[in-house]
N, C-alpha and C positions, 0 to 999 in steps of 0.2 A: 504494500500500500504506500503510495507516494505521500510526501508531506502535505500536499494540497488536499488529498483525500482524507488524511487524518484530521487536518484542520476543519474541513467541511463536516466530517463526522462529529467533531467536538461541538461546533457551533449549532449544528442541527439538533443534537441531543440537548443542548442547553436551552435552545428556543422551545423545544417541545416540553422540556421540564418546567419552564416558566409559563406554559399554557398558551403559547402562540399556535393558532389553529392551522393557518395556511402557510406551511413551510415547504418549499418546493426546490429540491436540489437535483431534479431530473435533467438529463441532457437537453430535453426539449425546452424546458424553462430557461436554462442557461443560454441556449441559442437565441431564444426570443428576446432576451434582455442584454444581448452581447453588444448592442450598439444603440444609438439614438438617431438623431438626424444629422449627426456629424460624420467626419471621416474616420472616426476612431472605433476600434473593436477591442473591447475589454471583457473577458469572460468572467461573470460573477460565480461565486461558490454556491450561493443560495438566493432565492427570491422569496420575499415575505410579503404577504398581502394582509396587513393588520385589519381586524374587524372593530377595534376600539382603541381609545387612547391608552388603555391599560396594556394592550398588546404592543403599542408603539414603545411604551416605557420598558416593557419586558424585552423587546428586541434590542433596545439600546443597552440594557443590562447584560444581555447575552453576549453582545459584541464586546462590551467592556471586559467581561470575565474571561473571554477567550482570545482577546486581542485581535478581533476580526474587524476589518474596515467596514464602514457603513455609508451607503450612498442613498440619499433620498431621491425619489423619482416621481414626477407628476405625469404629464402626458407623454413623456419621452420624446419631445420634439426639440430638444436642445441641439443647437447647431455647433456649439463649441466643445462638446464632449463632457458636459457637466453632469450628465445623468447615467454614466456608466462607472462601474467600479469592480474591484477584484474580490470583494468580500460579499457582504449582504447588500442586495438592492431591495429597498423597501418601496413597494408600489402602493401609493395612497389612493389610486383612482377606483379600485374595485369596490371598496366598502366605505372609506372615509371621504364621502363626496357630497355631503348635505349642506344646504343653507339652513342654519339653525334658527336664525332670528334676523328680522329686519326691523330696525328702529326708525320709523319714518320721521319722528320728531328730531332725533339726533342725526339722522341721515347716515346711519351705519348699518353694516351687516356683519354677522358672525358666521364664519364658515369653517368647514373642514379643509385641511390642506389639499385634498383631492377633488375639491369642488370645481367643476368646469366653469370657465368664465361665462359661457353662454347660459348656463343654468342659473348663475347669479343674476345675469341681466334679465332673464325671463322672470325671476322672482321679484326683482326690483321694478320692472317696467310698469306694473299696474299702479304703482304709486308715483309715476312720473319721474322715477329715479333711474340711475345707471351707475355702474362702476366705471370711472373715467377712462383709465388706460384700456386700449383695445388692440392687442397684437393681431397680426394677420391670421394667426392660428386660434382666434377667439372661439371657434366652434368646438375646440377640443383641449386647448391649453388649460391648466389648472391655476387657481389663485395661488396655491403654494409654490408652484413652479415660477409664476410671475414674481412672487416675492423673492424667491431664491436668486433669480437672475436680475431683479430690478427691471422687469420688462416695461416697455413704454407703448409702442404701437403708434398708429397714424395720428391719433388725436392728443398726443402728449403736449402739443402746443397749447391746448386749452386746459387740459386736466392734469398735466404733469406726469412724472414717472410713477411706477407702483410705489416706490419709497415715499412719495409725497402723499399717498393715499392710504398709508398704513396707520391705523389708530392704536392697535394693540396686538401683541403676539403672546401666545403661550408656547414655550419651548422647553426642551430638556437638554441639558449639557451631557457630554459623554460621561461625566462623573455621576450622573443621575440626578442632578439638581434641577428641580422644576422652577422655571421663572415665568412670571407674568409681567411683561413690560408694556408700557403705554407711551405713546408719543407725548412729550411734554411732562411726563411723570418720572419719579425716581423710585426704583425698586430697591429695597434693602437686601443686600446680598454680599457676602464676603468676596465672591467671584467678581461681581461687578465693581466692588471697591478696588480690587487689584487691576481691573481693566481701566478704571479711572486713573490709577497711578501711572499706567503706561501712557495714557493720553497726556497727563500733566508733564511727563518727561519729554514729550515731543510737540509741544504747542506751536513752536516756531515753524517746524516742518509742516505740520498739518495746516496751519493758517496760510502758508504760501503755496503749497503744492496741491491742495485738495479743494474741490468745490469751485473750480474756476469757470465752468460753464455747464449748462444743463445736462448734456449727455456724457459727462465724465463718469462712466460707470466702471471702468477698469480698476482692479484692486479693491481694497476695502475703503468704503466712503467714510473715512475717519472724521470728516468735518462735522458730522452729526453728533459726535461725542465731545465737541468743544464746549467749554462751560457757557459761552455766550449763546449756545444753542440748547442749553438745558440738559446736556449729557443724554441725548435722545437715543437710547439703545434700540427701541423698536424700529425706528427709521433706519438706524445704522445696520441692523441685521438684514434688511432688504438688500440683496445684491451680494451676500456673502457665500452664495452657492452651496449651501449645506455644509460648509467647512467648519462652522463654529458651534452650531446647535441644531437640534432636530425639532421641527415645528409640529405642534399638535392641534393648534387652533389659531385662527386669525380674525381680527375685527378690522374691517376696512371702511373707508369713507365712501359715501355715495353722493352723487351730484345730480342736479336737475338736467333733464335731457331736453335741449331746445327743440321746439316743435317745427321750426322752419329752417331748411337748408338749401343752398344752391352751390353747385360746383362750377367754378370758373376754370375751364380747360385752356391752358396756354401752350401754344406750339413753338418749338425752337429748332434751330438748325442742328444743335447738338445738345447733349446732356450737360456739358460744361456751360454752355450759354444759359441753359435753364438754371443752373446753379448760381450763375452771376446775378440773376434777377431776384433771388430770394430776399436779400436785405430790403429791396424796394417794396416787397409784398407783406413783410411781417408787420409793419405799422397798422395794417388794416385788421389785425386781430383774427387771422384765420383759425378755424378749429383744426384744420389740417392743411399741410402743404407738401404734397407727395410728388416725387419724380418717377417717371416711367419711360424706359427705353422702348423705341418703336418695335424692336425685335421681339419683345415679350408680347406685345399686342399682335404681331404677325403670327406667332405660334398659337395664341388663343384663337385667332380667327381661323386658322387652318384646322385646328383640332376640336374646337369647342363650339364654333358657330359665329353668328353675327355679332358685330361690335357697333355700339352707337357711333354716330358720325363724330370724327375728331378733326380738329383743325390741322392744317398741313404742318409737317415738321418731322424731325427724326427723334424727337423726344418731347415729353410734355410735363407740365406741372398741373396737378389737380389741386386747386385751391378751394377748400371748402369754407364757406362763410355761413355761420349759424346764428340764430337769435329768436327772440320772441315776437319781433315786429317784422312781418314779411316785407314791408316797404323799406325799412332800414336795411334789411339783408340785401335786397335787390340794389339799393343805392350803393352800398359798400362794395358789392361785386363790380358794379360799373366803374367806380373810382379806382378799384384795384386793377381792373383791366386797363384803364387809361394810364396808370402809373407803370405798367409793365413794359418791357421792351420785346415782347413776343412778336413773332412774324405773323401769327394768326391766333384767333381765340374763338371760343364758343361757351355760352352759358348753358348748363344742363340743369333744368328744373324738374323734369319728369323723374319721379322716384324710381321707376323701373329702369330707366337708363342709368341713373345714379347707382343702382344696385349692381348692374353689369360692370360698370367702371370700377366699383370697389371690389367686385369679385376678381377682376383681372389683376388689380393691385394686390389683393390678398393671396392670390395663387402665384405671385411672382416668383417665389422661391422654387416651386416645382416647375413652372413654365420656363424659367431661365435655364434649367438643366437641358432643355431641348432646343436652345436658340443657336448653338454653335455647332460646327462640324464635328468636333469632339465633345465629350460630355463635360458640361460645365458643373463645377463642384463648389461646395462651401469650403471654408477654411479661413480665408481672409474675408469676413462676412459683414461686419457691422461697425466698422470704424467710424468715428465722428470727429469733426473739427468745428470750431466756432463758425456759425453760418456765414459770417462775412468773409471767411477764407475758403469757402467751399468750392467756388469756381476754379480758383488757382490750384487748390489741392487736387481736384478731379483731373485737371489737365496734366499735372505732374504725375498723378497716379496712372493715367492712361499711357503716358510716355514710358513709365516704368514697365508696364505690361508689354508694350511693343519691344522695349529693349531686351526683355527676357523671352521673347517669342511667344507670348501668351495673349489671350484675349479674354474679355469679360463683359458682362452685361449689367450695367449699373441701374439701380432703382432705389427707392426708399424714402426716408423721412427728410427730404431736403430742407424743410423749414427748421429742423433741429440740427442740420449739418451732419446727419447720419446717413451713410451710404451702405446699402446692401449690394452685394455683387457676387456672381457666380463665375468662376474662372476655370479655364480648361487646363488645369494642372495635369501634366503627363505622368501620373503616378505609376502607371503600369509599364512605362517605357524605361529602358536602361538609364539610370541616373535621374529618374523622375523624382524620387524622394529628395534628392539633393537640390534639384531645382525648386521644389516646394519649400524646403527649409531656407534656402538662400533668399527666395522671394519674400517669405514671411518676415525675415529680419530687415530686409531693405524697405518693405512697406511700413513696418513699425517705425523705422527711423524717419521715414517721410512724414508719417502722422505726427510723431513727436516734434518734428521741426515746425509744425503748424500749431503746436500747443493743443493737440487733440488727444483723443482717447482710443485705445485699440478696440474697446468694446463700447458701443453706444446703447446696448440694451440686452444683449444675449449673454453677458458674462464672459469671463476669460477662459474658463474650463481648461481643457488640455490644449486647445488651439493657440492660446495667447499668454498663458501664465508665465511661460519661460521668457517672454519678451518684456515683462514689466520693468526690468531694470533699465530698458531704453527710454522709459517714460517717467520713471520716478528715481529719485536720488537713492543712494545706498542707505541713507538714514530712514527714508520712507519704507524701503524694503525691509529694513530691520524692525520697524514698527509693526509691519504685517506679521512678522515672525513672533514678536512679543505678544501681540493680540492672540494669535493662534495658541501660544503656549499657555495663556491664561484660560482659555475656554476649551481647548482640546489638546492638552499637553502630550498625549500619546499619539497624536496625528492619526486618529482613526476615522475622522469624519471627512469623507471625500478626499483622501490623500492624493497628492500629485497635482492638486488644483490650488492656485494662488500662492501658497507657501510650499517651499521645497518642490517646485513644479516638475512634472515630467517634461522631457524634451518635446518640442512641437511635432517632431517627426517620429516619435515613439508611438507605438500602439495604433499606427495607421492600419486600415483594413488591408487584407491581402489583395492580390491581383484579381480583377473582375473576370477576365476572359477564361472560358473553359475549353477553348479549342484544343489545347494540348493536354487536357486533364480528364476528359470524359471519353469513355470508350463507345464505339458504335456510331452509326449514322443517325442523325436526328430524323424524326418523322415529319417535322414541320420545317419550313424554310426560314422562319423568323426573319423576314425580309428587312424589317426596321432595325434589326440588331445584327446585321451582317452574318446571319446564321449561327450566332454565338449564344448558346443558352445562358452562359454566365453573364454576358453583357445584358441579356434580356432581364434576368432576375435582379440585376443591380440597377435597373431603372429606378427601383424604389430607393429613395434617399431618406425615408423616414419622416416626411412632412406630416404624416398622420391624418390626412383628411378622411381616411377610411374608418377612423374611430370616432368621427363626429356624428352627432344625431342628424340624420338626413330628412327627418319629417318636415314637410313643407318646402323642401329645397328642390323637389323634382329629381332628387338623386336616388341612386340604387345602392351604391357601395356603402358598407359591406353587409349584406343581409344577415349572415350568420353571426357576425359580431354584434349587430344590433340586438339580436336575440339572446346571446350568451354573455356578452361583455367580457369575453375571455380573449386575451391577447393572441393566442394561437389561432383564433378564428377571424382575425383581421387580415386584410391584404398585406399590411406591413409585417405582421407576425409571420405569415406564411413566406413572404419574401426573405425575411431574416433566416428562416430555417433553410430555405433553398440556397441562400448565399453561404451559409455554413456548410451545406452539403458540397458546394463547389470548392470551398476552402479545404475541407477534408480533415481539419485537425480536431474539431469537436464532434461534428456529425459525420460519422464514418458509414460506409456501406453504400454510398452513391445513391442512385435512384430508388433502391430498394430499402433504404434506411427506414426504420420504424418511425423515427421522429418526422421524417418527410411525409409519410402516409398519414400519421396522426394529425399533422398540421393541415393537410389538404382534405381530410375526410369530410369536413363540413363546408367545403367550398361548393357553392351551388352552380358554378360555371355560368353565372349570370352575365358576365362580361361588364358588370357595372364599373369595375375599376378601370377597364380599358378607356372608358369615357370620363368618369368622374375624377380619377386620380390625375393630378396635374402633370405627373411624369409619364403617364401612359402605361403604367404597369398593367399587364393582361394576365391575371392569375388563371383564368379559364384555359388559356392557351398553354400555360406552363403545366397545369394539372394534366391536360391531355398528353403532353409529352412525357411527363413522369409516368403515367399509367402505361403508355406505349412502351417505354423503356423497361419498366418493371416487369411486365407480363409477356414480353416478347419471347415466344417459344416456351411459355410456362402455362400452367393451369390457372384460369382466371376465376374470379368470384362468379357464382351462379347468375347473378343479375346481369353480368356482361353478356352472357349467352342468350338471355331472353329479352330483358329490357334493352340491352345494348344492341340488339338486332330486331327490335320490335317491328320496324317497317317490313322486314322480310317475313316475319310470322303473320303480320296483318295481310300481306299480299297473298300468301299461300292459303290463308284461312278464309279469305273473302268469298270464295264460291260456296262455302259451307258456314257462313257467318251465323245463321240462325241456330245451327247445331252447336257451334262453339259457345254462343251466348247462353244457350240452354245449359250446357255443361258448367259454365262459370257461375251460373245461378244456383247450382246444386251444392249444398253445404260441404259435403266431403270433398268433392272434386274442386270446389273453389278454394278450400284450405290447402289442398295439395298443390294446386296451381300457384298459389301465393308462395308456398315454400319453395317450389321448383324455380320460381322466378326471382327469389330473394326479396319478395315483397312483404312488408309488414302486414301482419294479420288484421290490423285495424283499418287497413286501406280497402277501398272498393277496387274492382278491376274494371278497366274500360270496356265499354260495349262496342263490338264491331258493327259497322253499318251494314244493314241488310243488303244494300247494293252500293257499289262504289260510285263516286262522283263521275268517274270516267265513263262507266257503263250508262249512267243516267244521261250524260251529255250526248253519247253516241245515239241514243234513242230519240233525242229531241230533233225537231225540225228547226234548223237555224233561221234567224230572222231574215226576211227578204230584203229589207231596207236597212243598210248600214252605211250611212253617209261618212262616217269617220274611219271606215276601213277595218282592217283586221286587228285583233288583240289576242294574244295567247294567254290564257289563264293556266298558269302552272299549278297542277294539282299535286301538292306535296303529299307525303304518305298519310299525314294526320287528317288533312282535309279529304283525301281520297277514300280512306278506309274507316275513319272513325267519325269525324264531325263534318258530314257532307252538307248539312243545311246552310252553313256559311258559304260553301262553294256554290250551291244552287242560287242563293241570294245574290252572290257576286255576278253570276251569269246574267241574272235578270237586271241588275243595276247597270252593268256595262252595256247590255243591249238597249236598255232605256236611254243610255247616254249616246247611242248611235253607233256602237261598235258591233262587228261580227266576231263573236267569241269562239275561239278554237281551243281545243285541248290536245295534248300530245297523244299520238297513237299508242305509244308504249310508256309504261311507268318510268319515271325519272326521279328517283329518291336523291336527296342531297347528302345522305350519310351522317346526318346530325348525331344520331344515337351512337354510331360507331366512333365519331370524333370525341364525344364527351366521355366515353369509356376507354379512350386511348387505343382503339383498334384502327390505327391510322393507315396501315397498309391497305386494308379492305376499304376504309373510308376514301382513300385516294382513288381507288378503282370506281367506287360508286359515284362519287361527285364528278369524276372524269366523264362518266357516262351521261350524267345530267348536263354537264357543260357541252358535250358533243351534240346532244339533242337540241339544246336551247340556242346554240351559237348561230345556226342558219337564220333563225327568226330575228335575232338581234342584228345580224348583218343586213337583213332585208328591211330593217327599220320598223319591224313589228314590235310594239311594246309588249313586254313580258311582265305579267302581274302575278305576284305571289300573295297568299293570304295568311300563311302561318309565319309570324315574325322570326321565330328561331330558325326556320328553314331558309327563309329569304336572307337572313343574316349570314348563313353559310355561303350563299352565292356571292354576297357582297364582300365578305372578308376571308373566311376560312378556305374557300376554294383556291384563292390565290396563294395561300400559305401551303396548301397541299400539292398543287399542280404547277410544275414549271412549263406552263402552256399559255401562250398569249391569248388563246381563246377565253381562258378564265378571266382575264382582265376585261375583255370585251363584254362578257356576260355580266360581270360585276357592275359595269356601267349601264347595262341595258335592261336591268330588272327593276321593277317599281312596286311600291305598295299600292293598294287600291286607291288610297287617298291621294298619293302623289300623281297618279294618272288622272283622277277626277279633277284635281285642282288645276291641271293644265288643259282640261277639256273645256274649251270656250262655249259658253251658253248652258252648260249643265248646272242645274240647281238642286240643292239638297232639299229634302222634304221639310216642311215647316213643323217644328216640334216645340213651338212656343208653349210655355207652361209645363214642359216636361223637365224633370231633373235627371241628369245622367251622372252616375257614379262610375268613373272611368279608371280602370286599372291598366296602365300601359304595360305591355310585356317588357321584361328586362332588356331584351335585344332590340326592341323598338327604341327604348331610352338610350341604349349604349352604342348601338351600331347603325340602325336605320335612321334614327331621328323620328321624333313624334310631332314635329311642328305641323306637318301637312294634315295629319289625323285630327289634331286639335283644331286647326282652322276649319276643316270640313264640319266638325261637330259644332263649332261656334256658329257656323253659317246657318245651322238649323234653328237658331233662336232658343235652344234649350239652355237651362242652367246647368253648368258643368262643375262637378267636383272632381278634380284630377288628383289621384293618389300618387304618392312617392313610394319608393321601396319595391320589394319583391313580394310575389304572392306566397312564396315558400315551397311550392311544389318543384318547379324548375326541372321539368323533364323527369329523368330517372330518380333524381335526388330524393324528393319528398316521399316516394313510395318505397324506397329501399329500407330494408330492415336496419334499425339503428339510427334512422334519421327522422322518425315520425315526430318526436317531441320538438326537435328544433324546427322542423317544417311548420308545425302548428304555431310555435312561438314566433316565427317570422311572419306568418299570416296575421297574428295578433298585434303586430306592431302598428299596422295601418289598415290593411284590407278588411279584416273581419270586424273591427270596431266601426269602420265606415259603413259597411253594408247593414250592420245591426241598427245603426242610428239613422239610416236612410228611411224615408217614408215608404209606405206600401206601394205608392205609385212610381217610385223611382225605378229607373232602368239601369242595370249594371252592364257596362260595356267592357269586354275583355277580348282582344283579338287572339291571345295566346291559348292554345289548347290546354296547356298546363294550368293557366290561370282559371279557365272555365271549369276544369276538372277539380281544382282545389275548392272553388266556390261551391260546386255541387256536392263535393265530399264532406266539407266541413260546415256548410251553411245551408245546404239544400236550395241553392239559388241557381236558376237557369240563366246564366249570363249570355249576352248576345255578342256576336262578332259585329264589327262596324258594318259589314255588308248587309247583315240582317236588319240593322237599325235603318239603313238607307233604302232598303227594299220596300217599294210602295205597296 
């Protein structure tokens, strides 16, 4: 047994002895928490998810007794490597995540460390209040993490840093001393008395080197401990990155939320020109003044959709003016515009457009990774200089990048002088780490020369702590060490950060590429990642959008995490395990590793991450590849042979569908069939159509008058053999729109079920056949319409990944949803459904691959009242019926779908194009949902 294994055994035993319930030292847990959103990889010994303050205290005690390092973790979105550690990682988000009290009169809130920022905002909003700071990760970052890093966000101009909004903290030191400290108050404590002695010995250094400008976040903010500031320990602890004490509760200040906002968008020839204009705009009191490079907007437009009109320029400032008086807000915007030197401008007043602009800005960290030919990385991430020096600094910084052969995409809090940037560091290239280290030191020297701070809001972590001596004097660095010695003398709290720092190039993640490390040919081409599975799974940089609540956002990602709140069930968690599989040091066994399959087990293959994740992580694709590699030439699970080949069984069963249905209604036969197919016994089995759609169509007399010409209705396997009514309705709707509807003479399955179960060789053959049959129609200009979203999504995306055939590209461009074709059919009118309420469940692949805008526009044109749901139905093809998935499938449905249909009136119509969605609704709620074609069928 190694020394690490012995140390792990000892701390695990002590934790359990002291009554800590969730103590996890499995390889899977250690892989999940091996990194955050930074470049650093540090494997913990143990992960603890405390259920109470008592368990937090017990965890601290266990670490003290065993000499084990302790790292506090919020959402795990740290970009500087503050949330990884070698010992115990304590995850507050699972249980300690409540808002305990909102005092409206005092305008304060008392929260757990793991309380998500958005949850606090939701609790405060009914009172017209909000927590001021709002980082771009506000949908998932925690208040405890914000305090740890002294986070700021876009609106710090108006509301200050997190430190400025801390009212009180309950913390415990590594010695076990519990302290309740308040801003402006003095807590009696021998420990704090010793801290005061350190401050008294360094008053001159503190007064001259600290608190020089608003975004000076690097190091310990000792200015708050000055006697003239009341020895404010609560405010001081914000930004200490978990190196001095462990938080158990926080009381924070709330502010009024102004009701009126306008965004002045100013265009500039360069980002440096935009930076030059900041000092002229600050006197107008903006709530926010954000800079955005045009390349980030280009990526959003390419991958996410439409962008509100922006003034011409290569970069923009988003200047938000807020207030109680709409007239005064509008007047201030006009005066600010006149004072600027922008080459063009636009005022955005529409709240929907404002929301899109803020979404682009908030997703900047993820979008920026996709803007350069090489992967753009964090590392030198959030340096800040006084705003009046920002333009000069940015030009010199861009010159430094060019001199080192690097490129970067700047954006961020220009009004505060804080620049975020992602840089194409060549970490995997020979000498790449040396390039990284050299650049970090040169960039630090440049910032220091402008009187700036290496961190403006993310903390120093492993990325910048070694650089602090370039910013502070030796005397200041010694004060940091003295403070650490008072509060954490054994250096157990987040060691390697701020004091006695790890080198900036230590603990960097291993190489991303897997081209020379994985055996065998891939089943998928992975075109966007150069055929490199390692590069693909490293798309995930840990920004963590997958762990945010997606209710009301029209998002899908990540349905299993929404149901379980377990890190292994998030897109990020799965990516971490796959990255560790590629690395091979912790997760061994390659594609067949047990940790890999456990992490992927509850992935619904919804493809929500492919669209919702700013970095374009596509876990459904990776899961298919893992299953393909794992079972190649081996016995597969039973469900793969039945559910994974369902279209084949449906086709051969079609002539005797009545007999098959009779058998499946017979109790003994039904149970046996479920067992054979790997189906949970609580699930119903689908009923085969008595006659296929294709057979029905062949027996019909086509319409004589078809002024709009031919259209091919592609009968996917589900529409052809199970849910034919939607197909029949589509024929009638298209004929009514003036088309002559044709169907293929032979069945053309897309291979979807083979793809999701990783039977990729067979899937390639099946989809190749479909492409061969559809291609002549596409080349003749005949529109090809598909009705089942998941099958149409295969032709739009998966077919190109499976087939090295230019015909697949043509077909991907030539297939349409029913609504896409109807929307471009001049003169067609939807039926009038005024007074009708539609509860609409988009299929995941509509939301993530096909797009849902055309469907929504068609439904809106009916005059109906529409309630569009977010998230997944929970069935997701094979997933929800397979044994072992029932509880999670139902839990996913309970997130949004089932409550919505329960609360809908009796007259409401539920619309769901997906066969899986309709099956789930029928199975769990006895609701007969309609396909859009049925809704439009007169």
